C-alpha positions as a Python dict, from the first residue, in 0.01 Angstrom:
ca = {
    (1, 'M'): (0, 0, 0),
    (2, 'L'): (14, -318, -147),
    (3, 'P'): (271, -371, -391),
    (4, 'D'): (246, -434, -740),
    (5, 'I'): (22, -741, -838),
    (6, 'Q'): (249, -913, -1063),
    (7, 'K'): (538, -885, -809),
    (8, 'L'): (330, -1002, -550),
    (9, 'S'): (223, -1342, -792),
    (10, 'I'): (616, -1432, -814),
    (11, 'S'): (662, -1428, -499),
    (12, 'N'): (626, -1658, -167),
    (13, 'D'): (617, -1399, 106),
    (14, 'T'): (368, -1440, 403),
    (15, 'L'): (142, -1159, 379),
    (16, 'P'): (-79, -977, 722),
    (17, 'D'): (-433, -1052, 740),
    (18, 'D'): (-507, -705, 640),
    (19, 'E'): (-308, -701, 330),
    (20, 'L'): (-487, -1037, 212),
    (21, 'N'): (-828, -882, 294),
    (22, 'E'): (-724, -528, 76),
    (23, 'L'): (-661, -844, -200),
    (24, 'R'): (-994, -1023, -150),
    (25, 'A'): (-1176, -706, -220),
    (26, 'R'): (-973, -591, -517),
    (27, 'R'): (-1034, -974, -625),
    (28, 'R'): (-1409, -939, -593),
    (29, 'L'): (-1392, -597, -779),
    (30, 'V'): (-1222, -750, -1099),
    (31, 'R'): (-1463, -1011, -1058),
    (32, 'Q'): (-1756, -805, -1108),
    (33, 'N'): (-1597, -603, -1402),
    (34, 'L'): (-1554, -913, -1569),
    (35, 'D'): (-1904, -1012, -1481),
    (36, 'A'): (-2034, -667, -1638),
    (37, 'I'): (-1858, -711, -1960),
    (38, 'A'): (-2020, -1057, -1999),
    (39, 'D'): (-2333, -891, -1927),
    (40, 'N'): (-2306, -668, -2202),
    (41, 'G'): (-2227, -865, -2453),
    (42, 'R'): (-2164, -720, -2758),
    (43, 'S'): (-2265, -330, -2641),
    (44, 'A'): (-2009, -64, -2692),
    (45, 'P'): (-1700, -100, -2422),
    (46, 'V'): (-1712, 148, -2142),
    (47, 'P'): (-1371, 342, -2206),
    (48, 'S'): (-1296, 374, -1824),
    (49, 'R'): (-1309, 13, -1802),
    (50, 'P'): (-993, -190, -1856),
    (51, 'S'): (-1079, -505, -2117),
    (52, 'R'): (-1152, -837, -2082),
    (53, 'K'): (-790, -953, -2162),
    (54, 'T'): (-650, -708, -1863),
    (55, 'L'): (-917, -819, -1597),
    (56, 'Q'): (-856, -1203, -1668),
    (57, 'A'): (-471, -1145, -1648),
    (58, 'Q'): (-522, -1012, -1296),
    (59, 'L'): (-765, -1234, -1188),
    (60, 'N'): (-534, -1513, -1243),
    (61, 'A'): (-278, -1332, -1052),
    (62, 'F'): (-494, -1292, -768),
    (63, 'D'): (-611, -1601, -731),
    (64, 'L'): (-223, -1711, -743),
    (65, 'I'): (-168, -1476, -469),
    (66, 'L'): (-451, -1620, -255),
    (67, 'S'): (-418, -1979, -340),
    (68, 'P'): (-489, -2191, -63),
    (69, 'H'): (-100, -2353, -14),
    (70, 'K'): (54, -2022, 11),
    (71, 'L'): (-147, -1893, 274),
    (72, 'L'): (-70, -2221, 555),
    (73, 'P'): (92, -2155, 830),
    (74, 'T'): (472, -2238, 826),
    (75, 'E'): (418, -2461, 1108),
    (76, 'L'): (141, -2640, 955),
    (77, 'L'): (354, -2685, 615),
    (78, 'S'): (632, -2819, 822),
    (79, 'Q'): (428, -3107, 976),
    (80, 'I'): (299, -3171, 617),
    (81, 'F'): (646, -3189, 488),
    (82, 'V'): (786, -3462, 783),
    (83, 'A'): (433, -3642, 731),
    (84, 'A'): (537, -3690, 318),
    (85, 'Y'): (856, -3819, 439),
    (86, 'P'): (886, -3997, 770),
    (87, 'E'): (1111, -4274, 626),
    (88, 'A'): (1483, -4256, 636),
    (89, 'V'): (1681, -4139, 363),
    (90, 'Y'): (1933, -4314, 163),
    (91, 'I'): (2241, -4138, 106),
    (92, 'P'): (2342, -4110, -209),
    (93, 'T'): (1996, -4038, -300),
    (94, 'Q'): (1736, -3930, -567),
    (95, 'A'): (1598, -3566, -538),
    (96, 'R'): (1249, -3758, -617),
    (97, 'C'): (1313, -3983, -322),
    (98, 'S'): (1390, -3764, -87),
    (99, 'P'): (1318, -3407, 127),
    (100, 'L'): (1499, -3230, -140),
    (101, 'V'): (1208, -3220, -402),
    (102, 'L'): (1073, -3005, -144),
    (103, 'C'): (1393, -2782, -208),
    (104, 'Q'): (1313, -2724, -559),
    (105, 'V'): (942, -2596, -556),
    (106, 'C'): (972, -2250, -428),
    (107, 'S'): (1197, -2053, -239),
    (108, 'R'): (954, -2052, 82),
    (109, 'W'): (912, -2429, 75),
    (110, 'R'): (1287, -2438, 55),
    (111, 'S'): (1326, -2229, 368),
    (112, 'V'): (1058, -2400, 553),
    (113, 'A'): (1206, -2774, 439),
    (114, 'L'): (1546, -2662, 570),
    (115, 'A'): (1403, -2537, 891),
    (116, 'T'): (1216, -2853, 964),
    (117, 'P'): (1494, -3062, 1164),
    (118, 'E'): (1298, -3388, 1114),
    (119, 'L'): (1322, -3416, 768),
    (120, 'W'): (1721, -3462, 764),
    (121, 'A'): (1753, -3662, 1115),
    (122, 'N'): (1712, -3962, 992),
    (123, 'V'): (1989, -4134, 687),
    (124, 'I'): (2069, -4477, 583),
    (125, 'L'): (2425, -4400, 442),
    (126, 'R'): (2474, -4699, 182),
    (127, 'L'): (2827, -4731, 70),
    (128, 'A'): (2817, -4930, -275),
    (129, 'K'): (3039, -5020, -577),
    (130, 'H'): (2816, -4842, -826),
    (131, 'A'): (2737, -4552, -580),
    (132, 'Q'): (2701, -4196, -754),
    (133, 'L'): (2915, -4097, -488),
    (134, 'D'): (3233, -4238, -402),
    (135, 'P'): (3225, -4327, 3),
    (136, 'L'): (3442, -4009, 111),
    (137, 'E'): (3164, -3769, -86),
    (138, 'V'): (2887, -3998, 84),
    (139, 'V'): (3046, -3895, 413),
    (140, 'Q'): (3072, -3544, 348),
    (141, 'V'): (2711, -3574, 229),
    (142, 'T'): (2591, -3688, 520),
    (143, 'K'): (2729, -3445, 750),
    (144, 'A'): (2603, -3144, 550),
    (145, 'W'): (2235, -3363, 615),
    (146, 'F'): (2273, -3376, 991),
    (147, 'K'): (2378, -3041, 975),
    (148, 'R'): (2013, -2910, 855),
    (149, 'S'): (1877, -3080, 1185),
    (150, 'E'): (2122, -2927, 1422),
    (151, 'V'): (1850, -2693, 1561),
    (152, 'T'): (1941, -2777, 1965),
    (153, 'E'): (2225, -2976, 2080),
    (154, 'A'): (1904, -3178, 2167),
    (155, 'S'): (1838, -3260, 1827),
    (156, 'F'): (1791, -3591, 1781),
    (157, 'I'): (1918, -3795, 1487),
    (158, 'S'): (1923, -4163, 1328),
    (159, 'L'): (2203, -4323, 1148),
    (160, 'A'): (2232, -4697, 982),
    (161, 'V'): (2578, -4752, 763),
    (162, 'L'): (2551, -5009, 508),
    (163, 'N'): (2825, -5206, 384),
    (164, 'Q'): (2748, -5305, 2),
    (165, 'L'): (3069, -5281, -134),
    (166, 'P'): (3229, -5628, -225),
    (167, 'A'): (3425, -5825, 22),
    (168, 'A'): (3732, -5862, -165),
    (169, 'W'): (3725, -5531, -324),
    (170, 'E'): (4037, -5360, -284),
    (171, 'E'): (3985, -5024, -481),
    (172, 'W'): (3819, -4838, -230),
    (173, 'R'): (4009, -4941, 54),
    (174, 'V'): (3708, -5064, 237),
    (175, 'E'): (3855, -5045, 605),
    (176, 'E'): (3974, -4709, 541),
    (177, 'H'): (3643, -4519, 407),
    (178, 'F'): (3420, -4703, 683),
    (179, 'Q'): (3685, -4542, 933),
    (180, 'S'): (3596, -4235, 824),
    (181, 'V'): (3222, -4294, 873),
    (182, 'L'): (3340, -4331, 1210),
    (183, 'D'): (3591, -4061, 1271),
    (184, 'Q'): (3380, -3819, 1128),
    (185, 'L'): (3002, -3872, 1177),
    (186, 'V'): (2937, -4146, 1459),
    (187, 'I'): (3181, -4018, 1733),
    (188, 'P'): (3162, -3628, 1654),
    (189, 'L'): (2780, -3685, 1685),
    (190, 'A'): (2765, -3974, 1971),
    (191, 'P'): (2527, -3752, 2176),
    (192, 'R'): (2279, -3661, 1934),
    (193, 'F'): (2186, -4017, 1863),
    (194, 'R'): (1911, -4176, 1919),
    (195, 'T'): (1919, -4471, 1677),
    (196, 'L'): (2241, -4639, 1511),
    (197, 'Q'): (2314, -4922, 1325),
    (198, 'L'): (2637, -5001, 1206),
    (199, 'S'): (2734, -5271, 917),
    (200, 'L'): (3104, -5221, 970),
    (201, 'P'): (3464, -5444, 855),
    (202, 'S'): (3531, -5686, 1162),
    (203, 'P'): (3876, -5442, 1222),
    (204, 'C'): (3643, -5137, 1251),
    (205, 'M'): (3431, -5274, 1457),
    (206, 'R'): (3693, -5374, 1711),
    (207, 'A'): (3786, -5050, 1697),
    (208, 'F'): (3497, -4885, 1729),
    (209, 'L'): (3402, -5094, 2026),
    (210, 'S'): (3722, -5046, 2206),
    (211, 'C'): (3675, -4644, 2194),
    (212, 'T'): (3589, -4430, 2513),
    (213, 'T'): (3273, -4235, 2322),
    (214, 'T'): (2970, -4213, 2519),
    (215, 'F'): (2623, -4199, 2355),
    (216, 'P'): (2388, -4061, 2631),
    (217, 'N'): (2068, -4046, 2432),
    (218, 'L'): (2135, -4366, 2221),
    (219, 'R'): (1787, -4572, 2219),
    (220, 'R'): (1837, -4835, 1957),
    (221, 'L'): (2197, -4966, 1868),
    (222, 'S'): (2226, -5279, 1626),
    (223, 'L'): (2622, -5401, 1498),
    (224, 'R'): (2654, -5619, 1238),
    (225, 'M'): (2990, -5770, 1188),
    (226, 'Q'): (3132, -5848, 856),
    (227, 'R'): (3417, -6058, 754),
    (228, 'R'): (3648, -6117, 492),
    (229, 'T'): (3597, -6415, 285),
    (230, 'G'): (3866, -6691, 467),
    (231, 'N'): (3876, -6457, 784),
    (232, 'A'): (3826, -6675, 1105),
    (233, 'S'): (3794, -6454, 1368),
    (234, 'M'): (3618, -6505, 1640),
    (235, 'G'): (3434, -6170, 1743),
    (236, 'P'): (3590, -5879, 1918),
    (237, 'V'): (3936, -5842, 1988),
    (238, 'G'): (4040, -5941, 2371),
    (239, 'T'): (3806, -5997, 2650),
    (240, 'K'): (3834, -5645, 2783),
    (241, 'P'): (3488, -5480, 2822),
    (242, 'V'): (3296, -5222, 2525),
    (243, 'A'): (3381, -4912, 2659),
    (244, 'A'): (3131, -4719, 2415),
    (245, 'F'): (2819, -4962, 2532),
    (246, 'N'): (2782, -4977, 2913),
    (247, 'R'): (2562, -4820, 3165),
    (248, 'A'): (2771, -4549, 3239),
    (249, 'A'): (2788, -4452, 2858),
    (250, 'S'): (2479, -4539, 2723),
    (251, 'P'): (2227, -4529, 3041),
    (252, 'R'): (1941, -4543, 2810),
    (253, 'L'): (2000, -4808, 2580),
    (254, 'T'): (1647, -5027, 2542),
    (255, 'D'): (1730, -5222, 2196),
    (256, 'F'): (2008, -5384, 2135),
    (257, 'E'): (2129, -5584, 1855),
    (258, 'L'): (2413, -5807, 1769),
    (259, 'V'): (2504, -5991, 1417),
    (260, 'G'): (2751, -6183, 1347),
    (261, 'F'): (2977, -6179, 1626),
    (262, 'L'): (3053, -6565, 1674),
    (263, 'G'): (3158, -6626, 2019),
    (264, 'A'): (3018, -6313, 2165),
    (265, 'N'): (3097, -6263, 2521),
    (266, 'M'): (2808, -6046, 2634),
    (267, 'D'): (2966, -5967, 2980),
    (268, 'R'): (3186, -5740, 2791),
    (269, 'F'): (2893, -5480, 2697),
    (270, 'D'): (2757, -5415, 3073),
    (271, 'L'): (2435, -5337, 2909),
    (272, 'P'): (2154, -5137, 3129),
    (273, 'L'): (2016, -5471, 3118),
    (274, 'A'): (1677, -5350, 3356),
    (275, 'F'): (1575, -5110, 3077),
    (276, 'V'): (1669, -5318, 2782),
    (277, 'T'): (1315, -5399, 2597),
    (278, 'R'): (1437, -5592, 2276),
    (279, 'L'): (1724, -5815, 2256),
    (280, 'I'): (1859, -5966, 1982),
    (281, 'L'): (2155, -6181, 1872),
    (282, 'T'): (2174, -6306, 1549),
    (283, 'N'): (2438, -6524, 1464),
    (284, 'S'): (2617, -6446, 1771),
    (285, 'P'): (2577, -6783, 2025),
    (286, 'V'): (2632, -6709, 2391),
    (287, 'S'): (2668, -6982, 2619),
    (288, 'H'): (2426, -7180, 2851),
    (289, 'E'): (2531, -6975, 3138),
    (290, 'Q'): (2529, -6600, 2956),
    (291, 'S'): (2140, -6683, 2813),
    (292, 'H'): (1988, -6748, 3115),
    (293, 'A'): (2192, -6483, 3304),
    (294, 'L'): (2036, -6219, 3042),
    (295, 'L'): (1726, -6359, 3080),
    (296, 'K'): (1735, -6342, 3429),
    (297, 'N'): (1834, -5954, 3443),
    (298, 'C'): (1622, -5844, 3183),
    (299, 'R'): (1319, -5753, 3361),
    (300, 'A'): (1176, -5516, 3121),
    (301, 'L'): (1201, -5771, 2811),
    (302, 'E'): (936, -5746, 2538),
    (303, 'E'): (1110, -5964, 2256),
    (304, 'C'): (1429, -6184, 2246),
    (305, 'E'): (1654, -6396, 2045),
    (306, 'I'): (1931, -6601, 2150),
    (307, 'A'): (2165, -6832, 1996),
    (308, 'L'): (2299, -7102, 2183),
    (309, 'A'): (2675, -7127, 2175),
    (310, 'W'): (2782, -7478, 1998),
    (311, 'F'): (3109, -7527, 2268),
    (312, 'D'): (2905, -7512, 2564),
    (313, 'H'): (2816, -7883, 2610),
    (314, 'H'): (3047, -7899, 2945),
    (315, 'L'): (2791, -7656, 3087),
    (316, 'Q'): (2446, -7892, 3067),
    (317, 'A'): (2559, -8108, 3395),
    (318, 'N'): (2655, -7802, 3586),
    (319, 'A'): (2391, -7565, 3453),
    (320, 'T'): (2194, -7425, 3787),
    (321, 'Q'): (1860, -7551, 3869),
    (322, 'T'): (1776, -7226, 4045),
    (323, 'L'): (1467, -7106, 3905),
    (324, 'I'): (1467, -6795, 3625),
    (325, 'H'): (1139, -6594, 3615),
    (326, 'L'): (1090, -6455, 3275),
    (327, 'S'): (995, -6079, 3195),
    (328, 'P'): (647, -6032, 3250),
    (329, 'H'): (628, -5834, 2976),
    (330, 'L'): (826, -6043, 2715),
    (331, 'R'): (556, -6131, 2387),
    (332, 'S'): (813, -6314, 2198),
    (333, 'L'): (1097, -6542, 2242),
    (334, 'T'): (1327, -6716, 1968),
    (335, 'V'): (1579, -6988, 2043),
    (336, 'E'): (1840, -7136, 1835),
    (337, 'F'): (1994, -7460, 1951),
    (338, 'H'): (2280, -7670, 1867),
    (339, 'H'): (2347, -8036, 1894),
    (340, 'S'): (2687, -8022, 2026),
    (341, 'N'): (2576, -7831, 2375),
    (342, 'H'): (2303, -8105, 2421),
    (343, 'I'): (2109, -7857, 2586),
    (344, 'V'): (1773, -7869, 2421),
    (345, 'C'): (1597, -8057, 2651),
    (346, 'S'): (1772, -7861, 2960),
    (347, 'W'): (1755, -7551, 2869),
    (348, 'F'): (1393, -7455, 2961),
    (349, 'E'): (1438, -7662, 3355),
    (350, 'P'): (1525, -7341, 3558),
    (351, 'L'): (1257, -7122, 3341),
    (352, 'V'): (923, -7004, 3492),
    (353, 'S'): (649, -6737, 3422),
    (354, 'A'): (576, -6595, 3134),
    (355, 'P'): (269, -6476, 3137),
    (356, 'S'): (271, -6218, 2832),
    (357, 'L'): (442, -6454, 2585),
    (358, 'K'): (245, -6489, 2282),
    (359, 'A'): (498, -6579, 2002),
    (360, 'L'): (794, -6899, 2090),
    (361, 'S'): (1060, -6988, 1762),
    (362, 'L'): (1233, -7290, 1906),
    (363, 'S'): (1503, -7417, 1591),
    (364, 'C'): (1789, -7637, 1528),
    (365, 'P'): (1971, -7678, 1245),
    (366, 'D'): (1935, -7998, 1034),
    (367, 'N'): (2281, -8120, 1013),
    (368, 'D'): (2320, -8069, 1391),
    (369, 'S'): (2012, -8290, 1517),
    (370, 'W'): (2091, -8600, 1331),
    (371, 'H'): (2158, -8810, 1681),
    (372, 'L'): (1858, -8659, 1883),
    (373, 'N'): (1644, -8836, 1725),
    (374, 'N'): (1265, -8921, 1965),
    (375, 'Q'): (1351, -8641, 2221),
    (376, 'P'): (1088, -8629, 2430),
    (377, 'L'): (1152, -8263, 2551),
    (378, 'T'): (1063, -8313, 2888),
    (379, 'G'): (1210, -7990, 3003),
    (380, 'F'): (1033, -7760, 2788),
    (381, 'L'): (680, -7930, 2870),
    (382, 'G'): (787, -7864, 3211),
    (383, 'F'): (804, -7505, 3139),
    (384, 'L'): (522, -7467, 3016),
    (385, 'S'): (341, -7698, 3261),
    (386, 'R'): (443, -7439, 3553),
    (387, 'S'): (438, -7123, 3346),
    (388, 'E'): (103, -6921, 3264),
    (389, 'C'): (172, -6831, 2922),
    (390, 'A'): (-96, -6813, 2634),
    (391, 'I'): (113, -6881, 2356),
    (392, 'E'): (-46, -6777, 2020),
    (393, 'V'): (246, -6891, 1795),
    (394, 'L'): (438, -7152, 1786),
    (395, 'H'): (731, -7202, 1496),
    (396, 'A'): (890, -7551, 1648),
    (397, 'N'): (1174, -7598, 1384),
    (398, 'L'): (1311, -7889, 1581),
    (399, 'T'): (1326, -8230, 1294),
    (400, 'F'): (1400, -8452, 1607),
    (401, 'M'): (1063, -8417, 1782),
    (402, 'S'): (903, -8748, 1855),
    (403, 'P'): (530, -8738, 1758),
    (404, 'Q'): (440, -8819, 2095),
    (405, 'A'): (648, -8451, 2204),
    (406, 'T'): (425, -8292, 1941),
    (407, 'I'): (88, -8393, 2044),
    (408, 'A'): (172, -8337, 2434),
    (409, 'I'): (307, -7961, 2345),
    (410, 'A'): (-46, -7899, 2115),
    (411, 'Q'): (-222, -8049, 2407),
    (412, 'A'): (-50, -7816, 2642),
    (413, 'L'): (-79, -7499, 2452),
    (414, 'P'): (-489, -7472, 2363),
    (415, 'S'): (-428, -7097, 2254),
    (416, 'L'): (-256, -7185, 1999),
    (417, 'I'): (-340, -6987, 1677),
    (418, 'E'): (-20, -7083, 1436),
    (419, 'L'): (148, -7363, 1427),
    (420, 'Q'): (493, -7454, 1218),
    (421, 'L'): (662, -7766, 1244),
    (422, 'P'): (972, -7888, 994),
    (423, 'M'): (892, -7908, 653),
    (424, 'S'): (1083, -8259, 668),
    (425, 'P'): (975, -8606, 609),
    (426, 'L'): (1159, -8785, 875),
    (427, 'L'): (907, -8936, 1142),
    (428, 'Q'): (1021, -8683, 1394),
    (429, 'G'): (931, -8344, 1321),
    (430, 'R'): (671, -8405, 1097),
    (431, 'L'): (284, -8362, 1204),
    (432, 'P'): (110, -8693, 1365),
    (433, 'L'): (-129, -8822, 1210),
    (434, 'A'): (-286, -8884, 1523),
    (435, 'L'): (-241, -8520, 1604),
    (436, 'L'): (-452, -8444, 1281),
    (437, 'D'): (-737, -8649, 1398),
    (438, 'M'): (-725, -8519, 1767),
    (439, 'I'): (-734, -8136, 1634),
    (440, 'A'): (-1075, -8290, 1372),
    (441, 'G'): (-1236, -8436, 1705),
    (442, 'I'): (-1221, -8787, 1590),
    (443, 'G'): (-909, -8890, 1799),
    (444, 'G'): (-747, -8886, 2134),
    (445, 'G'): (-1040, -9074, 2324),
    (446, 'S'): (-1260, -8717, 2295),
    (447, 'P'): (-1494, -8615, 2087),
    (448, 'T'): (-1370, -8252, 2118),
    (449, 'P'): (-1148, -8136, 1899),
    (450, 'I'): (-791, -7963, 2056),
    (451, 'L'): (-671, -7620, 1932),
    (452, 'P'): (-1000, -7418, 1895),
    (453, 'N'): (-863, -7146, 1782),
    (454, 'L'): (-595, -7286, 1520),
    (455, 'K'): (-570, -7069, 1202),
    (456, 'V'): (-262, -7157, 1025),
    (457, 'I'): (-80, -7484, 1048),
    (458, 'V'): (265, -7533, 849),
    (459, 'G'): (452, -7857, 852),
    (460, 'H'): (520, -8234, 677),
    (461, 'V'): (266, -8490, 664),
    (462, 'A'): (266, -8808, 569),
    (463, 'R'): (-74, -8847, 394),
    (464, 'L'): (-240, -8580, 250),
    (465, 'P'): (-603, -8737, 267),
    (466, 'H'): (-562, -8707, 701),
    (467, 'M'): (-483, -8310, 637),
    (468, 'L'): (-807, -8268, 410),
    (469, 'Q'): (-1052, -8483, 612),
    (470, 'M'): (-923, -8256, 925),
    (471, 'L'): (-979, -7932, 748),
    (472, 'E'): (-1292, -8034, 625),
    (473, 'K'): (-1425, -8174, 950),
    (474, 'R'): (-1287, -7852, 1125),
    (475, 'W'): (-1474, -7628, 851),
    (476, 'E'): (-1793, -7819, 926),
    (477, 'L'): (-1774, -7778, 1327),
    (478, 'A'): (-1665, -7403, 1257),
    (479, 'N'): (-1995, -7340, 1039),
    (480, 'A'): (-2265, -7609, 1225),
    (481, 'P'): (-2503, -7503, 1498),
    (482, 'H'): (-2440, -7635, 1830),
    (483, 'R'): (-2679, -7717, 2134),
    (484, 'D'): (-2567, -7692, 2497),
    (485, 'G'): (-2663, -7851, 2757),
    (486, 'S'): (-2979, -7653, 2849),
    (487, 'G'): (-3115, -7717, 2457),
    (488, 'V'): (-2993, -7358, 2356),
    (489, 'E'): (-2869, -7353, 1997),
    (490, 'S'): (-2540, -7134, 1987),
    (491, 'V'): (-2223, -7137, 1721),
    (492, 'F'): (-1974, -7373, 1842),
    (493, 'I'): (-1659, -7206, 1944),
    (494, 'V'): (-1409, -7378, 1733),
    (495, 'S'): (-1215, -7171, 1374),
    (496, 'C'): (-1132, -7338, 1089),
    (497, 'P'): (-763, -7285, 954),
    (498, 'D'): (-733, -7039, 715),
    (499, 'Y'): (-431, -7081, 585),
    (500, 'V'): (-220, -7460, 552),
    (501, 'M'): (122, -7551, 378),
    (502, 'V'): (204, -7878, 386),
    (503, 'E'): (449, -8126, 204),
    (504, 'H'): (291, -8486, 115),
    (505, 'S'): (487, -8762, 72),
    (506, 'D'): (239, -8980, -142),
    (507, 'S'): (148, -8870, -471),
    (508, 'I'): (-207, -8679, -496),
    (509, 'T'): (-476, -8842, -673),
    (510, 'P'): (-751, -8697, -842),
    (511, 'K'): (-999, -8718, -626),
    (512, 'E'): (-755, -8540, -352),
    (513, 'A'): (-695, -8270, -614),
    (514, 'S'): (-1083, -8222, -620),
    (515, 'R'): (-1103, -8190, -219),
    (516, 'V'): (-860, -7916, -212),
    (517, 'D'): (-1033, -7717, -477),
    (518, 'S'): (-1375, -7782, -222),
    (519, 'L'): (-1169, -7627, 40),
    (520, 'R'): (-1014, -7317, -146),
    (521, 'A'): (-1389, -7246, -306),
    (522, 'K'): (-1464, -7274, 121),
    (523, 'G'): (-1198, -6958, 175),
    (524, 'I'): (-901, -7211, 288),
    (525, 'A'): (-604, -7069, 146),
    (526, 'I'): (-382, -7421, 65),
    (527, 'Q'): (-64, -7501, -65),
    (528, 'A'): (49, -7871, -81),
    (529, 'T'): (358, -7976, -240),
    (530, 'K'): (489, -8333, -333),
    (531, 'S'): (816, -8396, -107),
    (532, 'E'): (1118, -8464, -303),
    (533, 'K'): (1270, -8656, 4),
    (534, 'Q'): (1167, -8979, 76),
    (535, 'A'): (942, -9038, 343),
    (536, 'T'): (1064, -9215, 674),
    (537, 'Y'): (753, -9456, 846),
}
């Protein structure tokens, strides 16, 4: 026997199929009675029939009970909730921007949301000066949040801790509160973490790295060292191995990132390098020897960013010349050089074989390269010649690179799609005019243009008309028919850059501005800016 219809209309209970079928039958009867009243018009009402108002209220109640969203299975409703909130949730948070809004719809949605662990398993804990909660309350809220995700011991969680408190703000006892994050969240929940990102003051980071906690299920780890103003400390204290993150404590680690670890000694971490697929060392320079050891041992590496230590200049003469075969899976490599180690030309010499490498970024701070003018980059060119790599993206922010070296690199990489050079008016580093002619197919002793797939070009050009001439010529080649040796007409396989950002030394004339507008009308996005610095010819 069905309960009262009005009670069912305000209930969120899931009804069995037999009761739903009975409700549908009763709704049809109510609909028929309403239609009969409409057909009778102004005729005398039937005494045994309810009034139109009563029937309409019953129909509305049946429609509410039988609405599609109330008939969704719990499992499907749970998956919809997860799809609606796939990103990590900030704490402190607003109800409209988090799964909390699901808990405010109805009792059933609340129960389903609270029983869906994926909704509560990914948190960004943000400690800020003007947050609605003080840091200790934020920690407690995060603990309650993760409690909802605890279905089994194998329920994995992800946590990112952001330090947005002022570096010199003592009122909140910053280090004490971050230590509470470690003591109450990170360490007790260590076995459940799949992803962990920590941005901590240097004393808390040092204490954390010295703990003996294990993270058996950790896949991704990001550590950001934050220092107070005037703190000249150089990374983790001492030379003891890091206990928390090594092959035994974190055997499944595949993604490792360090930020702000000046003077970092990677030997202290003893990572499971054979399984690491992503290694990012931002503002965490390592020695010449350590960088080669990392590349040699990371056989599954797919993405790598390395900064070479400034104090490593004495290692160049003693560097091993044993060939180092890069990971066959390496797709992206970023290297930042410093002038004091004098290894810009030699660092690539032992490297070989990068069949999957698609993106390569090389940089050297402008103020660190003043004495390296006209470097031939023979070591880098040798790496390109003996490696089977088809690099598509090259960012070479090397202001000391000679025009000859720039042209040689372009000739060695016919697969380039994107080429970025420094926005520097110096003779070294900028786009050589001869290279622009070769890209257009009007220089270099051959009518065939180089870099046939080039789509993006960024850099400084001494004379803007050379760049415009190259673009006009490439557009013509990309859109003109071509006849092969047999006389068969086909489209010439060469592309025209569709994005160009250049600085130029000379002022632009009205005629050149008109040429720029014409190229833009053809679909080429051009940003041309006059350099504020004096060009060197």
